[in-house]
N, CA, C and O of each residue as an XYZ file, in Angstrom:
824
protein
N      14.939     -5.000     24.623
C      15.219     -6.082     23.666
C      13.933     -6.799     23.260
O      13.648     -6.991     22.078
N      13.157     -7.193     24.295
C      11.905     -7.901     23.998
C      10.960     -7.032     23.192
O      10.280     -7.507     22.284
N      10.926     -5.725     23.542
C      10.042     -4.804     22.824
C      10.475     -4.664     21.371
O       9.640     -4.630     20.467
N      11.789     -4.584     21.150
C      12.319     -4.473     19.779
C      11.979     -5.713     18.968
O      11.570     -5.621     17.811
N      12.154     -6.895     19.600
C      11.848     -8.138     18.890
C      10.391     -8.228     18.508
O      10.060     -8.670     17.408
N       9.515     -7.813     19.407
C       8.072     -7.845     19.121
C       7.711     -6.921     17.967
O       6.881     -7.256     17.122
N       8.354     -5.737     17.944
C       8.064     -4.774     16.883
C       8.484     -5.322     15.533
O       7.744     -5.204     14.557
N       9.665     -5.919     15.468
C      10.148     -6.481     14.199
C       9.236     -7.623     13.759
O       8.887     -7.727     12.583
N       8.850     -8.485     14.712
C       7.972     -9.604     14.369
C       6.633     -9.115     13.828
O       6.100     -9.680     12.873
N       6.089     -8.058     14.441
C       4.804     -7.512     13.990
C       4.898     -6.968     12.579
O       3.979     -7.125     11.774
N       6.042     -6.315     12.283
C       6.213     -5.756     10.942
C       6.335     -6.860      9.901
O       5.818     -6.729      8.791
N       7.017     -7.949     10.254
C       7.135     -9.063      9.324
C       5.780     -9.696      9.047
O       5.457    -10.035      7.908
N       4.988     -9.849     10.112
C       3.642    -10.405      9.936
C       2.810     -9.526      9.027
O       2.094    -10.027      8.160
N       2.898     -8.194      9.221
C       2.154     -7.262      8.378
C       2.600     -7.360      6.934
O       1.771     -7.341      6.024
N       3.904     -7.465      6.712
C       4.424     -7.539      5.354
C       3.946     -8.771      4.620
O       3.655     -8.716      3.425
N       3.860     -9.916      5.350
C       3.397    -11.133      4.703
C       1.877    -11.170      4.574
O       1.354    -11.784      3.644
N       1.177    -10.534      5.475
C      -0.284    -10.583      5.461
C      -0.883     -9.690      4.403
O      -1.934    -10.007      3.845
N      -0.221     -8.557      4.111
C      -0.794     -7.590      3.185
C      -1.068     -8.160      1.809
O      -2.189     -8.011      1.323
N      -0.096     -8.816      1.135
C      -0.425     -9.350     -0.182
C      -1.521    -10.385     -0.132
O      -2.319    -10.487     -1.064
N      -1.579    -11.179      0.969
C      -2.646    -12.159      1.074
C      -3.996    -11.499      1.170
O      -4.964    -11.964      0.568
N      -4.073    -10.401      1.936
C      -5.345     -9.689      2.064
C      -5.732     -9.041      0.762
O      -6.903     -9.050      0.381
N      -4.740     -8.467      0.060
C      -5.029     -7.777     -1.196
C      -5.536     -8.746     -2.248
O      -6.294     -8.357     -3.138
N      -5.111    -10.046     -2.152
C      -5.505    -11.003     -3.160
C      -6.433    -12.062     -2.585
O      -6.547    -13.167     -3.115
N      -7.099    -11.698     -1.479
C      -7.953    -12.673     -0.820
C      -9.048    -13.165     -1.745
O      -9.525    -14.289     -1.596
N      -9.455    -12.335     -2.705
C     -10.507    -12.754     -3.617
C      -9.976    -13.717     -4.676
O     -10.762    -14.337     -5.391
N      -8.644    -13.853     -4.788
C      -8.021    -14.765     -5.757
C      -8.543    -14.517     -7.160
O      -8.726    -15.456     -7.935
N      -8.780    -13.276     -7.483
C      -9.341    -12.907     -8.784
C      -8.343    -12.018     -9.517
O      -8.318    -10.809     -9.282
N      -7.519    -12.584    -10.399
C      -6.449    -11.811    -11.029
C      -6.917    -10.548    -11.745
O      -6.264     -9.509    -11.646
N      -8.036    -10.621    -12.466
C      -8.491     -9.464    -13.237
C      -8.772     -8.265    -12.350
O      -8.466     -7.136    -12.733
N      -9.348     -8.484    -11.171
C      -9.654     -7.350    -10.299
C      -8.376     -6.674     -9.824
O      -8.352     -5.455     -9.650
N      -7.296     -7.458     -9.609
C      -6.022     -6.853     -9.201
C      -5.489     -5.909    -10.270
O      -5.005     -4.820     -9.961
N      -5.580     -6.325    -11.520
C      -5.071     -5.499    -12.616
C      -5.987     -4.312    -12.923
O      -5.519     -3.198    -13.158
N      -7.281     -4.563    -12.917
C      -8.212     -3.515    -13.331
C      -8.432     -2.439    -12.267
O      -9.149     -1.470    -12.514
N      -7.827     -2.595    -11.091
C      -7.824     -1.492    -10.129
C      -7.116     -0.284    -10.719
O      -7.521      0.854    -10.481
N      -6.050     -0.529    -11.493
C      -5.201      0.576    -11.958
C      -5.025      0.640    -13.468
O      -4.459      1.612    -13.968
N      -5.487     -0.360    -14.211
C      -5.319     -0.353    -15.659
C      -6.660     -0.575    -16.344
O      -7.640     -0.960    -15.706
N      -6.693     -0.329    -17.643
C      -7.941     -0.478    -18.400
C      -8.161     -1.888    -18.927
O      -9.287     -2.254    -19.262
N      -7.085     -2.693    -19.005
C      -7.175     -3.979    -19.703
C      -6.530     -5.093    -18.884
O      -5.426     -4.935    -18.363
N      -7.229     -6.214    -18.777
C      -6.643     -7.437    -18.244
C      -6.506     -8.430    -19.378
O      -7.491     -8.769    -20.033
N      -5.279     -8.905    -19.619
C      -5.020     -9.894    -20.656
C      -4.941    -11.283    -20.047
O      -4.621    -11.416    -18.866
N      -5.226    -12.323    -20.825
C      -5.158    -13.692    -20.291
C      -3.766    -14.004    -19.737
O      -2.761    -13.505    -20.244
N      -3.718    -14.826    -18.698
C      -2.454    -15.132    -18.045
C      -1.591    -16.096    -18.857
O      -0.375    -15.921    -18.943
N      -2.215    -17.112    -19.452
C      -1.443    -18.153    -20.135
C      -1.715    -18.225    -21.634
O      -1.047    -18.973    -22.347
N      -2.674    -17.467    -22.110
C      -3.017    -17.465    -23.537
C      -2.467    -16.194    -24.169
O      -2.769    -15.089    -23.719
N      -1.664    -16.352    -25.204
C      -0.960    -15.210    -25.780
C      -1.892    -14.302    -26.579
O      -2.743    -14.764    -27.340
N      -1.707    -13.010    -26.385
C      -2.322    -11.979    -27.217
C      -1.184    -11.217    -27.873
O      -0.256    -10.784    -27.190
N      -1.240    -11.049    -29.180
C      -0.136    -10.392    -29.868
C       0.080     -8.977    -29.337
O      -0.887     -8.285    -29.017
N       1.340     -8.537    -29.238
C       1.628     -7.190    -28.719
C       0.877     -6.090    -29.453
O       0.432     -5.124    -28.833
N       0.730     -6.228    -30.780
C       0.043     -5.188    -31.553
C      -1.416     -5.066    -31.143
O      -1.931     -3.959    -30.984
N      -2.089     -6.213    -30.970
C      -3.498     -6.169    -30.569
C      -3.652     -5.703    -29.128
O      -4.606     -5.000    -28.795
N      -2.701     -6.101    -28.269
C      -2.749     -5.633    -26.878
C      -2.630     -4.113    -26.827
O      -3.356     -3.454    -26.083
N      -1.704     -3.553    -27.627
C      -1.550     -2.092    -27.664
C      -2.798     -1.426    -28.217
O      -3.227     -0.386    -27.717
N      -3.380     -2.025    -29.250
C      -4.578     -1.426    -29.849
C      -5.752     -1.442    -28.870
O      -6.516     -0.479    -28.796
N      -5.892     -2.531    -28.123
C      -6.969     -2.605    -27.142
C      -6.780     -1.549    -26.059
O      -7.741     -0.904    -25.640
N      -5.547     -1.374    -25.607
C      -5.287     -0.331    -24.608
C      -5.547      1.061    -25.193
O      -6.030      1.956    -24.500
N      -5.224      1.226    -26.465
C      -5.423      2.529    -27.105
C      -6.908      2.876    -27.215
O      -7.295      4.017    -26.962
N      -7.744      1.901    -27.591
C      -9.170      2.213    -27.750
C      -9.842      2.426    -26.383
O     -10.767      3.230    -26.267
N      -9.374      1.704    -25.344
C      -9.933      1.949    -24.018
C      -9.487      3.308    -23.480
O     -10.245      3.987    -22.788
N      -8.253      3.700    -23.802
C      -7.778      5.026    -23.387
C      -8.584      6.116    -24.087
O      -8.934      7.128    -23.480
N      -8.877      5.899    -25.378
C      -9.671      6.872    -26.131
C     -11.092      6.957    -25.574
O     -11.683      8.036    -25.513
N     -11.632      5.807    -25.169
C     -12.977      5.810    -24.583
C     -13.004      6.613    -23.292
O     -13.928      7.389    -23.051
N     -11.971      6.419    -22.455
C     -11.899      7.180    -21.201
C     -11.752      8.672    -21.466
O     -12.363      9.494    -20.783
N     -10.947      9.017    -22.452
C     -10.718     10.426    -22.791
C     -11.995     11.103    -23.276
O     -12.198     12.299    -23.065
N     -12.853     10.321    -23.927
C     -14.104     10.880    -24.453
C     -15.216     10.908    -23.398
O     -16.343     11.309    -23.688
N     -14.893     10.483    -22.183
C     -15.895     10.487    -21.127
C     -16.773      9.255    -21.096
O     -17.814      9.250    -20.438
N     -16.358      8.185    -21.815
C     -17.118      6.939    -21.839
C     -16.202      5.766    -21.472
O     -15.991      4.870    -22.289
N     -15.661      5.767    -20.259
C     -14.654      4.755    -19.899
C     -15.191      3.334    -19.926
O     -16.329      3.067    -19.540
N     -14.346      2.439    -20.390
C     -14.657      1.009    -20.424
C     -13.393      0.252    -20.037
O     -12.347      0.432    -20.660
N     -13.483     -0.587    -19.020
C     -12.379     -1.477    -18.689
C     -12.717     -2.877    -19.179
O     -13.876     -3.291    -19.169
N     -11.689     -3.595    -19.605
C     -11.909     -4.852    -20.325
C     -11.154     -6.001    -19.669
O      -9.977     -5.867    -19.332
N     -11.827     -7.120    -19.493
C     -11.197     -8.345    -19.009
C     -11.329     -9.423    -20.083
O     -12.438     -9.802    -20.459
N     -10.191     -9.911    -20.572
C     -10.180    -11.009    -21.537
C      -9.935    -12.304    -20.767
O      -8.879    -12.474    -20.158
N     -10.885    -13.200    -20.790
C     -10.816    -14.452    -20.033
C     -10.763    -15.609    -21.019
O     -11.760    -15.933    -21.664
N      -9.575    -16.240    -21.135
C      -9.393    -17.296    -22.128
C      -9.599    -18.689    -21.549
O     -10.102    -19.578    -22.235
N      -9.211    -18.885    -20.290
C      -9.316    -20.201    -19.651
C      -9.734    -20.033    -18.185
O      -9.833    -18.913    -17.682
N      -9.973    -21.145    -17.520
C     -10.328    -21.115    -16.098
C      -9.214    -20.503    -15.253
O      -9.471    -19.901    -14.210
N      -7.984    -20.663    -15.711
C      -6.843    -20.115    -14.975
C      -6.983    -18.611    -14.763
O      -6.558    -18.086    -13.733
N      -7.574    -17.923    -15.725
C      -7.717    -16.468    -15.637
C      -8.710    -16.033    -14.559
O      -8.795    -14.849    -14.233
N      -9.456    -16.985    -14.011
C     -10.453    -16.659    -12.988
C      -9.955    -16.936    -11.577
O     -10.683    -16.707    -10.611
N      -8.735    -17.421    -11.443
C      -8.167    -17.638    -10.125
C      -9.043    -18.533     -9.266
O      -9.257    -19.700     -9.594
N      -9.551    -17.984     -8.162
C     -10.329    -18.762     -7.206
C     -11.790    -18.936     -7.548
O     -12.535    -19.531     -6.770
N     -12.228    -18.425     -8.713
C     -13.646    -18.597     -9.092
C     -13.755    -19.272    -10.468
O     -14.431    -18.748    -11.354
N     -13.103    -20.421    -10.657
C     -13.119    -21.082    -11.971
C     -14.509    -21.519    -12.407
O     -14.744    -21.738    -13.595
N     -15.434    -21.649    -11.457
C     -16.792    -22.084    -11.802
C     -17.518    -21.062    -12.672
O     -18.533    -21.383    -13.290
N     -17.000    -19.826    -12.724
C     -17.644    -18.790    -13.538
C     -17.158    -18.800    -14.987
O     -17.622    -18.006    -15.806
N     -16.216    -19.704    -15.303
C     -15.760    -19.777    -16.696
C     -16.894    -20.285    -17.581
O     -17.599    -21.233    -17.235
N     -17.051    -19.636    -18.721
C     -18.148    -19.990    -19.622
C     -19.441    -19.267    -19.287
O     -20.465    -19.475    -19.938
N     -19.392    -18.409    -18.258
C     -20.581    -17.652    -17.841
C     -20.224    -16.165    -17.810
O     -20.078    -15.588    -16.732
N     -20.083    -15.543    -18.975
C     -19.632    -14.148    -19.018
C     -20.520    -13.179    -18.249
O     -20.020    -12.226    -17.652
N     -21.839    -13.411    -18.256
C     -22.719    -12.487    -17.528
C     -22.521    -12.599    -16.021
O     -22.503    -11.591    -15.314
N     -22.373    -13.830    -15.534
C     -22.154    -14.017    -14.094
C     -20.811    -13.419    -13.667
O     -20.710    -12.779    -12.621
N     -19.791    -13.635    -14.487
C     -18.478    -13.109    -14.114
C     -18.448    -11.586    -14.224
O     -17.795    -10.925    -13.416
N     -19.137    -11.027    -15.201
C     -19.188     -9.566    -15.334
C     -19.800     -8.941    -14.085
O     -19.319     -7.918    -13.599
N     -20.860     -9.556    -13.566
C     -21.473     -9.068    -12.322
C     -20.498     -9.181    -11.161
O     -20.365     -8.262    -10.354
N     -19.819    -10.321    -11.088
C     -18.874    -10.567     -9.999
C     -17.723     -9.559    -10.035
O     -17.391     -8.958     -9.013
N     -17.119     -9.376    -11.201
C     -15.970     -8.484    -11.330
C     -16.377     -7.025    -11.117
O     -15.627     -6.250    -10.524
N     -17.544     -6.660    -11.594
C     -18.039     -5.301    -11.386
C     -18.181     -5.006     -9.893
O     -17.873     -3.901     -9.445
N     -18.646     -5.988     -9.128
C     -18.771     -5.817     -7.677
C     -17.394     -5.683     -7.027
O     -17.232     -4.928     -6.069
N     -16.403     -6.412     -7.544
C     -15.048     -6.328     -7.006
C     -14.447     -4.940     -7.192
O     -13.667     -4.477     -6.360
N     -14.812     -4.283     -8.282
C     -14.200     -2.999     -8.632
C     -15.031     -1.797     -8.195
O     -14.621     -0.660     -8.428
N     -16.169     -2.012     -7.579
C     -17.126     -0.921     -7.352
C     -16.575      0.231     -6.512
O     -17.033      1.365     -6.653
N     -15.591     -0.043     -5.633
C     -15.082      1.022     -4.766
C     -13.972      1.840     -5.412
O     -13.580      2.880     -4.883
N     -13.460      1.376     -6.557
C     -12.373      2.112     -7.218
C     -12.716      2.522     -8.651
O     -12.006      3.325     -9.256
N     -13.802      1.970     -9.192
C     -14.142      2.257    -10.585
C     -15.649      2.179    -10.754
O     -16.273      1.207    -10.329
N     -16.236      3.193    -11.371
C     -17.697      3.242    -11.505
C     -18.163      3.230    -12.959
O     -19.355      3.375    -13.229
N     -17.225      3.056    -13.901
C     -17.605      3.032    -15.313
C     -18.038      1.645    -15.766
O     -18.277      0.750    -14.955
N     -18.133      1.492    -17.080
C     -18.569      0.221    -17.638
C     -17.428     -0.798    -17.654
O     -16.253     -0.446    -17.760
N     -17.814     -2.068    -17.545
C     -16.857     -3.170    -17.531
C     -17.270     -4.191    -18.589
O     -18.402     -4.674    -18.598
N     -16.343     -4.504    -19.466
C     -16.608     -5.463    -20.540
C     -15.818     -6.743    -20.291
O     -14.599     -6.708    -20.125
N     -16.515     -7.864    -20.268
C     -15.883     -9.177    -20.133
C     -16.050     -9.928    -21.448
O     -17.150    -10.003    -21.996
N     -14.945    -10.483    -21.949
C     -14.995    -11.274    -23.178
C     -14.398    -12.646    -22.901
O     -13.236    -12.764    -22.513
N     -15.208    -13.682    -23.105
C     -14.790    -15.074    -22.975
C     -15.029    -15.781    -24.311
O     -15.726    -15.245    -25.172
N     -14.466    -16.964    -24.493
C     -14.757    -17.703    -25.728
C     -16.245    -17.956    -25.924
O     -16.713    -18.082    -27.055
N     -16.990    -18.029    -24.824
C     -18.425    -18.332    -24.911
C     -19.301    -17.110    -25.149
O     -20.501    -17.251    -25.387
N     -18.721    -15.907    -25.089
C     -19.518    -14.713    -25.311
C     -18.985    -13.519    -24.538
O     -17.923    -13.586    -23.919
N     -19.730    -12.433    -24.581
C     -19.318    -11.194    -23.925
C     -20.443    -10.684    -23.038
O     -21.607    -11.043    -23.216
N     -20.072     -9.837    -22.072
C     -21.067     -9.244    -21.176
C     -20.583     -7.877    -20.734
O     -19.381     -7.626    -20.646
N     -21.534     -6.996    -20.456
C     -21.238     -5.632    -20.046
C     -21.943     -5.347    -18.723
O     -23.128     -5.639    -18.567
N     -21.206     -4.776    -17.777
C     -21.799     -4.446    -16.477
C     -21.379     -3.048    -16.053
O     -20.353     -2.534    -16.498
N     -22.176     -2.444    -15.196
C     -21.858     -1.131    -14.630
C     -22.789     -0.879    -13.449
O     -23.959     -1.261    -13.469
N     -22.242     -0.225    -12.414
C     -23.048      0.168    -11.247
C     -23.768     -1.012    -10.618
O     -24.898     -0.878    -10.148
N     -23.110     -2.178    -10.609
C     -23.674     -3.334     -9.930
C     -24.712     -4.123    -10.703
O     -25.350     -5.017    -10.147
N     -24.892     -3.806    -11.982
C     -25.878     -4.549    -12.755
C     -25.413     -4.728    -14.200
O     -24.554     -3.993    -14.686
N     -25.993     -5.712    -14.871
C     -25.676     -5.958    -16.272
C     -26.285     -4.880    -17.153
O     -27.345     -4.338    -16.842
N     -25.608     -4.571    -18.254
C     -26.081     -3.593    -19.223
C     -26.543     -4.340    -20.477
O     -25.768     -5.091    -21.071
N     -27.770     -4.142    -20.873
C     -28.341     -4.865    -22.009
C     -28.019     -4.155    -23.317
O     -28.863     -3.456    -23.877
N     -26.800     -4.337    -23.796
C     -26.391     -3.741    -25.064
C     -26.423     -4.814    -26.157
O     -25.812     -5.872    -26.008
N     -27.128     -4.542    -27.241
C     -27.321     -5.542    -28.296
C     -26.004     -5.994    -28.924
O     -25.831     -7.178    -29.211
N     -25.076     -5.062    -29.139
C     -23.810     -5.426    -29.778
C     -23.007     -6.381    -28.905
O     -22.279     -7.228    -29.422
N     -23.130     -6.255    -27.598
C     -22.424     -7.145    -26.674
C     -23.145     -8.487    -26.570
O     -22.515     -9.543    -26.626
N     -24.456     -8.441    -26.421
C     -25.243     -9.664    -26.257
C     -25.074    -10.600    -27.449
O     -24.976    -11.815    -27.280
N     -25.041    -10.036    -28.650
C     -24.987    -10.852    -29.870
C     -23.579    -10.938    -30.462
O     -23.413    -11.343    -31.613
N     -22.576    -10.562    -29.685
C     -21.196    -10.596    -30.199
C     -20.758    -12.035    -30.472
O     -21.025    -12.947    -29.688
N     -20.081    -12.210    -31.602
C     -19.477    -13.503    -31.926
C     -17.992    -13.400    -31.616
O     -17.268    -12.631    -32.249
N     -17.548    -14.172    -30.646
C     -16.158    -14.074    -30.181
C     -15.262    -14.927    -31.076
O     -15.507    -16.117    -31.277
N     -14.228    -14.295    -31.603
C     -13.278    -15.016    -32.448
C     -12.392    -15.907    -31.586
O     -12.195    -15.619    -30.405
N     -11.848    -16.995    -32.162
C     -11.077    -17.958    -31.358
C      -9.692    -17.454    -30.966
O      -9.113    -16.593    -31.629
N      -9.173    -18.015    -29.866
C      -7.817    -17.709    -29.424
C      -7.701    -16.386    -28.698
O      -8.652    -15.607    -28.621
N      -6.493    -16.147    -28.159
C      -6.249    -14.898    -27.447
C      -6.421    -13.687    -28.336
O      -6.995    -12.684    -27.913
N      -5.928    -13.763    -29.575
C      -6.082    -12.644    -30.493
C      -7.545    -12.435    -30.870
O      -7.982    -11.307    -31.100
N      -8.294    -13.530    -30.930
C      -9.713    -13.418    -31.227
C     -10.468    -12.685    -30.119
O     -11.340    -11.859    -30.388
N     -10.122    -12.997    -28.882
C     -10.721    -12.270    -27.759
C     -10.412    -10.781    -27.859
O     -11.288     -9.938    -27.668
N      -9.151    -10.472    -28.161
C      -8.738     -9.068    -28.244
C      -9.443     -8.347    -29.387
O      -9.918     -7.225    -29.212
N      -9.515     -8.982    -30.555
C     -10.186     -8.336    -31.700
C     -11.659     -8.090    -31.404
O     -12.199     -7.038    -31.745
N     -12.308     -9.065    -30.767
C     -13.715     -8.897    -30.405
C     -13.885     -7.733    -29.437
O     -14.793     -6.915    -29.590
N     -13.008     -7.664    -28.440
C     -13.085     -6.585    -27.457
C     -12.845     -5.227    -28.099
O     -13.531     -4.258    -27.774
N     -11.882     -5.146    -29.003
C     -11.584     -3.880    -29.684
C     -12.815     -3.389    -30.445
O     -13.179     -2.215    -30.370
N     -13.449     -4.307    -31.177
C     -14.649     -3.945    -31.936
C     -15.761     -3.453    -31.013
O     -16.426     -2.459    -31.306
N     -15.960     -4.156    -29.896
C     -17.030     -3.783    -28.976
C     -16.747     -2.452    -28.283
O     -17.655     -1.637    -28.118
N     -15.504     -2.224    -27.877
C     -15.167     -0.948    -27.234
C     -15.408      0.208    -28.189
O     -15.932      1.247    -27.788
N     -15.031      0.036    -29.447
C     -15.279      1.091    -30.442
C     -16.771      1.371    -30.576
O     -17.192      2.527    -30.608
N     -17.565      0.311    -30.655
C     -19.009      0.495    -30.802
C     -19.624      1.147    -29.564
O     -20.474      2.030    -29.678
N     -19.194      0.713    -28.399
C     -19.760      1.226    -27.154
C     -19.378      2.676    -26.871
O     -20.116      3.399    -26.203
N     -18.221      3.096    -27.383
C     -17.752      4.458    -27.115
C     -17.886      5.386    -28.315
O     -17.484      6.548    -28.260
N     -18.458      4.859    -29.409
C     -18.685      5.698    -30.578
C     -17.435      6.031    -31.363
O     -17.376      7.076    -32.011
N     -16.430      5.163    -31.320
C     -15.201      5.404    -32.075
C     -15.332      4.847    -33.485
O     -16.002      3.839    -33.709
N     -14.691      5.509    -34.419
C     -14.718      5.069    -35.804
C     -13.913      3.788    -35.961
O     -12.939      3.584    -35.236
N     -14.302      2.912    -36.904
C     -13.520      1.701    -37.163
C     -12.070      2.054    -37.497
O     -11.812      2.974    -38.273
N     -11.145      1.330    -36.917
C      -9.729      1.602    -37.164
C      -9.119      2.588    -36.200
O      -7.900      2.755    -36.182
N      -9.945      3.256    -35.386
C      -9.396      4.208    -34.424
C      -8.592      3.459    -33.381
O      -8.929      2.338    -33.000
N      -7.543      4.085    -32.934
C      -6.693      3.467    -31.936
C      -5.483      2.771    -32.506
O      -4.520      2.520    -31.783
N      -5.508      2.448    -33.807
C      -4.388      1.736    -34.412
C      -3.137      2.599    -34.447
O      -2.050      2.132    -34.107
N      -3.285      3.870    -34.860
C      -2.114      4.751    -34.931
C      -1.542      4.988    -33.545
O      -0.326      4.987    -33.354
N      -2.431      5.192    -32.578
C      -1.961      5.417    -31.216
C      -1.256      4.193    -30.668
O      -0.268      4.314    -29.944
N      -1.761      3.001    -31.013
C      -1.140      1.789    -30.495
C       0.223      1.554    -31.109
O       1.097      0.971    -30.468
N       0.420      1.998    -32.344
C       1.708      1.823    -32.997
C       2.761      2.757    -32.416
O       3.945      2.421    -32.391
N       2.335      3.933    -31.948
C       3.287      4.907    -31.434
C       3.538      4.774    -29.942
O       4.474      5.373    -29.413
N       2.709      3.992    -29.259
C       2.873      3.837    -27.812
C       3.519      2.511    -27.500
O       3.319      1.532    -28.220
N       4.290      2.469    -26.435
C       4.924      1.230    -26.011
C       3.930      0.351    -25.292
O       2.913      0.829    -24.790
N       4.223     -0.929    -25.241
C       3.366     -1.867    -24.529
C       3.553     -1.724    -23.032
O       4.680     -1.635    -22.545
N       2.439     -1.701    -22.295
C       2.518     -1.631    -20.841
C       2.025     -2.915    -20.203
O       1.465     -2.906    -19.107
N       2.247     -4.054    -20.923
C       1.782     -5.334    -20.418
C       2.461     -5.725    -19.123
O       1.980     -6.598    -18.400
N       3.600     -5.068    -18.823
C       4.303     -5.400    -17.591
C       3.918     -4.471    -16.445
O       4.567     -4.488    -15.399
N       2.882     -3.667    -16.619
C       2.458     -2.768    -15.551
C       2.162     -3.549    -14.284
O       1.498     -4.585    -14.326
N       2.652     -3.055    -13.165
C       2.580     -3.796    -11.913
C       1.262     -3.503    -11.203
O       0.868     -2.342    -11.094
N       0.571     -4.544    -10.716
C      -0.685     -4.331     -9.994
C      -0.479     -3.505     -8.733
O       0.628     -3.417     -8.203
N      -1.571     -2.900     -8.263
C      -1.485     -2.011     -7.100
C      -1.013     -2.733     -5.848
O      -0.308     -2.149     -5.025
N      -1.401     -4.017     -5.694
C      -1.031     -4.711     -4.457
C       0.474     -4.895     -4.348
O       1.014     -4.939     -3.243
N       1.169     -5.006     -5.503
C       2.623     -5.150     -5.472
C       3.265     -3.885     -4.916
O       4.183     -3.945     -4.099
N       2.762     -2.728     -5.377
C       3.305     -1.460     -4.862
C       3.060     -1.333     -3.369
O       3.892     -0.788     -2.644
N       1.906     -1.842     -2.900
C       1.616     -1.781     -1.475
C       2.613     -2.614     -0.675
O       3.077     -2.194      0.386
N       2.940     -3.806     -1.197
C       3.914     -4.665     -0.519
C       5.282     -4.004     -0.484
O       5.969     -4.034      0.538
N       5.680     -3.401     -1.619
C       6.972     -2.708     -1.673
C       7.023     -1.587     -0.654
O       8.027     -1.410      0.035
N       5.923     -0.819     -0.558
C       5.885      0.295      0.392
C       6.050     -0.192      1.822
O       6.790      0.403      2.606
N       5.354     -1.286      2.162
C       5.477     -1.839      3.510
C       6.905     -2.299      3.773
O       7.445     -2.094      4.859
N       7.515     -2.930      2.756
C       8.891     -3.390      2.910
C       9.863     -2.253      3.146
O      10.761     -2.359      3.982
N       9.686     -1.156      2.404
C      10.566      0.001      2.564
C      10.427      0.587      3.962
O      11.425      0.885      4.619
N       9.182      0.752      4.415
C       8.956      1.282      5.766
C       9.576      0.366      6.807
O      10.166      0.829      7.783
N       9.439     -0.936      6.592
C      10.013     -1.886      7.527
C      11.519     -1.774      7.615
O      12.086     -1.833      8.706
N      12.178     -1.610      6.465
C      13.632     -1.471      6.455
C      14.077     -0.200      7.168
O      15.074     -0.200      7.889
N      13.330      0.885      6.962
C      13.675      2.150      7.620
C      13.568      2.009      9.130
O      14.464      2.420      9.868
N      12.448      1.416      9.591
C      12.254      1.243     11.032
C      13.326      0.322     11.612
O      13.849      0.577     12.697
N      13.649     -0.747     10.885
C      14.674     -1.675     11.354
C      16.024     -0.982     11.479
O      16.753     -1.211     12.444
N      16.363     -0.130     10.501
C      17.625      0.599     10.547
C      17.675      1.525     11.764
O      18.701      1.625     12.436
N      16.564      2.195     12.038
C      16.507      3.090     13.196
C      16.710      2.302     14.486
O      17.436      2.739     15.380
N      16.062      1.130     14.580
C      16.192      0.307     15.776
C      17.624     -0.160     15.985
O      18.107     -0.203     17.116
N      18.307     -0.512     14.896
C      19.705     -0.948     14.991
C      20.586      0.186     15.493
O      21.452     -0.025     16.342
N      20.363      1.399     14.965
C      21.159      2.557     15.392
C      20.935      2.851     16.877
O      21.887      3.106     17.615
N      19.669      2.814     17.310
C      19.363      3.073     18.718
C      20.019      2.031     19.612
O      20.568      2.348     20.667
N      19.949      0.776     19.166
C      20.548     -0.295     19.970
C      22.054     -0.120     20.111
O      22.612     -0.323     21.189
N      22.708      0.258     19.018
C      24.170      0.451     19.060
C      24.545      1.605     19.966
O      25.544      1.534     20.682
N      23.758      2.666     19.944
C      24.033      3.835     20.795
C      23.881      3.472     22.269
O      24.670      3.897     23.113
N      22.849      2.675     22.561
C      22.647      2.255     23.947
C      23.783      1.359     24.413
O      24.226      1.450     25.557
N      24.254      0.488     23.517
C      25.338     -0.409     23.870
C      26.638      0.345     24.113
O      27.451     -0.032     24.957
N      26.815      1.442     23.333
C      28.046      2.227     23.459
C      28.018      3.155     24.670
O      29.064      3.596     25.146
N      26.823      3.448     25.164
C      26.685      4.385     26.298
C      27.221      3.782     27.597
O      27.182      4.433     28.642
């Protein structure tokens, strides 16, 4: 009995600890960019059409062998536990690139109202189109600026990605990797708990 109780308690602790560990950096963009090409602002709206187009041009860049992942940062809220980096696109690009270094080695584009920055392999990339980019206002402005920069950085023709974005559904609800990890732990926990209940009932009936 005591052994069973300890095992269940340990599994519960693991289930609650895992999401905390996965999000210990409190950096929302890194959670999303582990598995997707685009991070959209949390509280600032980006129109579905522009969101699809941005995903389409990043997908095209990856397909051409020039992958670029994009973080749109509209407010301090989008930086989670590092709000001091708001307004400092170069500093945040370095920070986010370091967060993703073990799962992604391509280029990373950060677009904030104050400007844009490009990083890769742990260092900033001095690209003139990014350095001198004029960021349009609002969530849609961030997206339009990012779309233009991704096209330039990957050699795509102006307007590319629009047809693909119109034919593809929006994946704005794609679930971050840490959520799947929590679900997996929960499923394993339920299976183990069910086995323990069956064993206990058999022992009681014996």
